[in-house]
C-alpha positions as CSV (number, residue, x, y, z in Angstrom):
1,M,-6.7,-39.9,-4.7
2,P,-4.2,-40.4,-7.6
3,V,-5.0,-43.2,-10.0
4,P,-2.0,-45.2,-11.2
5,E,-1.8,-45.3,-15.0
6,S,-0.4,-48.8,-15.2
7,G,-0.1,-51.9,-13.1
8,P,1.5,-55.3,-13.3
9,G,-1.3,-56.9,-15.5
10,T,-1.9,-59.6,-13.0
11,F,-5.2,-60.1,-11.2
12,T,-6.6,-61.4,-7.9
13,V,-10.0,-63.1,-8.1
14,A,-12.6,-62.1,-5.5
15,T,-13.7,-65.0,-3.4
16,A,-16.1,-63.5,-0.9
17,G,-19.7,-63.8,-2.2
18,V,-19.0,-66.8,-4.3
19,E,-22.1,-68.9,-4.6
20,D,-21.9,-72.7,-4.8
21,T,-25.2,-73.1,-6.7
22,S,-26.2,-74.2,-10.2
23,T,-28.6,-71.4,-10.9
24,G,-27.7,-68.1,-12.5
25,R,-25.2,-66.9,-15.1
26,P,-21.8,-67.4,-13.6
27,Y,-19.5,-64.3,-13.4
28,R,-16.1,-63.7,-11.8
29,V,-14.7,-60.5,-10.4
30,E,-10.9,-59.8,-10.8
31,V,-8.9,-56.8,-9.7
32,E,-5.5,-55.9,-11.0
33,D,-2.9,-56.4,-8.3
34,G,-1.5,-53.4,-6.4
35,I,-4.0,-50.7,-7.5
36,G,-5.6,-50.1,-4.1
37,V,-9.0,-51.8,-4.7
38,D,-10.0,-54.8,-2.6
39,P,-11.3,-57.5,-4.8
40,D,-13.9,-58.7,-2.3
41,E,-15.2,-55.2,-1.6
42,A,-15.4,-54.6,-5.4
43,A,-17.2,-57.9,-5.9
44,E,-19.7,-56.9,-3.2
45,Q,-20.4,-53.6,-4.9
46,I,-20.8,-55.4,-8.3
47,A,-23.1,-58.0,-6.8
48,A,-25.3,-55.2,-5.4
49,V,-25.5,-53.6,-8.9
50,L,-26.3,-56.9,-10.6
51,D,-29.0,-57.8,-8.1
52,H,-30.5,-54.3,-7.9
53,E,-34.3,-54.1,-8.5
54,Q,-33.6,-51.6,-11.3
55,G,-30.8,-53.7,-12.8
56,W,-30.7,-56.4,-15.4
57,S,-32.2,-59.0,-13.1
58,H,-35.2,-56.9,-12.1
59,S,-37.8,-59.1,-13.8
60,G,-36.0,-62.4,-12.8
61,D,-35.3,-63.2,-16.4
62,V,-31.6,-62.7,-15.9
63,V,-30.0,-64.1,-12.7
64,F,-26.3,-63.8,-11.8
65,R,-24.1,-65.8,-9.5
66,Q,-20.5,-65.1,-8.6
67,V,-17.9,-67.8,-9.0
68,A,-14.2,-67.9,-8.6
69,D,-13.3,-70.4,-11.2
70,E,-13.2,-70.9,-15.0
71,S,-17.0,-71.7,-15.2
72,A,-17.5,-67.9,-15.5
73,T,-19.1,-66.9,-18.7
74,L,-18.6,-63.2,-17.7
75,V,-15.4,-61.9,-16.2
76,I,-15.4,-58.3,-14.8
77,R,-11.9,-56.9,-14.4
78,I,-11.0,-53.7,-12.7
79,A,-7.7,-52.5,-14.1
80,T,-5.5,-49.5,-14.5
81,P,-6.0,-47.4,-17.7
82,N,-3.0,-49.0,-19.5
83,T,-4.1,-52.5,-18.6
84,S,-7.7,-51.8,-19.4
85,D,-6.6,-50.3,-22.8
86,G,-4.7,-53.5,-23.6
87,I,-7.8,-55.6,-22.9
88,C,-10.0,-53.4,-25.0
89,A,-7.4,-53.2,-27.8
90,A,-7.5,-57.0,-28.1
91,G,-11.1,-56.5,-29.2
92,G,-10.1,-53.7,-31.7
93,L,-11.3,-50.9,-29.4
94,D,-9.3,-47.7,-28.7
95,T,-10.3,-46.6,-25.2
96,H,-7.7,-43.8,-24.8
97,G,-7.0,-44.5,-21.2
98,E,-10.5,-43.3,-20.3
99,L,-13.2,-45.7,-21.3
100,N,-14.5,-49.1,-20.3
101,C,-15.3,-51.9,-22.7
102,R,-16.6,-55.4,-23.2
103,V,-14.5,-57.9,-25.3
104,G,-15.9,-61.4,-25.5
105,R,-16.7,-62.6,-22.0
106,T,-14.5,-59.9,-20.4
107,V,-15.7,-56.5,-19.1
108,A,-12.7,-54.1,-18.6
109,V,-13.5,-51.5,-16.0
110,N,-11.0,-48.6,-16.2
111,L,-9.8,-47.8,-12.7
112,K,-9.9,-44.1,-13.4
113,R,-13.7,-44.3,-14.1
114,W,-14.2,-46.7,-11.1
115,Q,-12.5,-44.3,-8.7
116,L,-13.4,-40.9,-10.1
117,G,-16.6,-41.3,-12.0
118,S,-17.2,-39.2,-15.1
119,P,-17.3,-35.4,-15.5
120,E,-20.5,-35.9,-17.7
121,F,-22.3,-37.9,-15.0
122,D,-24.3,-36.0,-12.4
123,G,-23.8,-38.2,-9.4
124,P,-21.2,-39.7,-7.1
125,P,-18.6,-42.2,-8.3
126,E,-20.5,-45.1,-6.6
127,E,-23.5,-44.4,-8.8
128,Y,-21.3,-44.1,-11.9
129,R,-19.9,-47.6,-11.0
130,A,-23.4,-48.9,-11.3
131,L,-23.6,-47.3,-14.8
132,I,-20.3,-48.9,-15.8
133,I,-21.4,-52.4,-14.8
134,N,-24.9,-52.0,-16.2
135,H,-23.6,-50.6,-19.5
136,E,-20.9,-53.2,-20.1
137,V,-23.0,-56.1,-18.9
138,G,-25.7,-54.8,-21.2
139,H,-23.3,-55.3,-24.1
140,W,-22.5,-58.8,-22.8
141,L,-26.3,-59.5,-22.8
142,G,-26.5,-58.3,-26.4
143,Y,-27.7,-54.7,-26.2
144,G,-26.2,-52.1,-28.5
145,H,-25.7,-48.4,-27.9
146,R,-28.6,-46.1,-27.6
147,T,-28.9,-42.3,-27.5
148,C,-31.1,-39.7,-25.7
149,P,-34.8,-40.2,-26.2
150,G,-35.6,-36.6,-25.5
151,P,-34.6,-33.6,-23.3
152,G,-35.1,-34.2,-19.6
153,E,-35.6,-37.9,-20.0
154,P,-33.4,-40.4,-18.1
155,A,-30.4,-41.4,-20.3
156,P,-30.6,-45.1,-21.3
157,V,-28.0,-47.2,-19.5
158,M,-26.8,-48.2,-23.0
159,M,-26.1,-44.6,-23.9
160,Q,-22.4,-43.6,-23.8
161,Q,-23.1,-41.0,-21.1
162,I,-19.3,-40.2,-20.7
163,K,-19.5,-38.7,-24.2
164,G,-22.3,-36.3,-23.3
165,L,-25.9,-36.4,-22.3
166,Y,-27.5,-34.5,-25.2
167,G,-30.3,-33.1,-23.0
168,C,-30.9,-36.3,-21.1
169,V,-30.5,-36.7,-17.3
170,S,-27.7,-39.0,-15.9
171,N,-29.0,-42.5,-15.1
172,A,-27.2,-45.6,-13.9
173,W,-30.1,-48.2,-14.2
174,P,-31.7,-50.1,-17.1
175,Y,-35.1,-49.9,-15.5
176,A,-37.1,-47.2,-13.8
177,P,-38.6,-47.9,-10.3
178,D,-41.9,-48.8,-12.1
179,G,-40.2,-51.4,-14.3
180,T,-40.1,-49.3,-17.5
181,F,-37.1,-50.0,-19.6
182,H,-35.0,-46.8,-20.2
183,D,-34.5,-46.9,-24.0
184,G,-33.7,-44.5,-26.8
185,P,-33.0,-44.5,-30.5
186,H,-30.4,-47.1,-31.7
187,V,-27.0,-45.8,-32.5
188,P,-25.7,-47.4,-35.7
């Protein structure tokens, strides 16, 4: 499926899955208009990642809840490469029409990566989507980049796996099934 390079720069907010509760960190999902991604379906996939037992909320320390209003402290936007680049450039990042980023409270998900995954990642696009969300939300939670801890080890979710695995094995989750945090040496 061809991925459009640019879109109108306007977004539709997902409303299915919105929780009317006072607990959890409020996040909002937005999808650029006219790019062929249903906002509510995307929000459902993102909620599954955020609530996954190997995700950031595995220990119960971090709880997320989806909202559709300005109370969101995290905004996840799926956008065309050009729109995504514009969001990232506002934070001083050059993403070359290829990368995702986090700028302030906004996570920009490049539509190309959402639809096609990454040539470096050994897994289907759906699993790569989990990596995108976990990596960029990890930045929002205050985590910096990591690198491969050793050959054959799972790549830390905070590793820029799209830039190469350096002997590690592709991995989309912050935590192993046994609760061990996938970590590696800090990248300055």
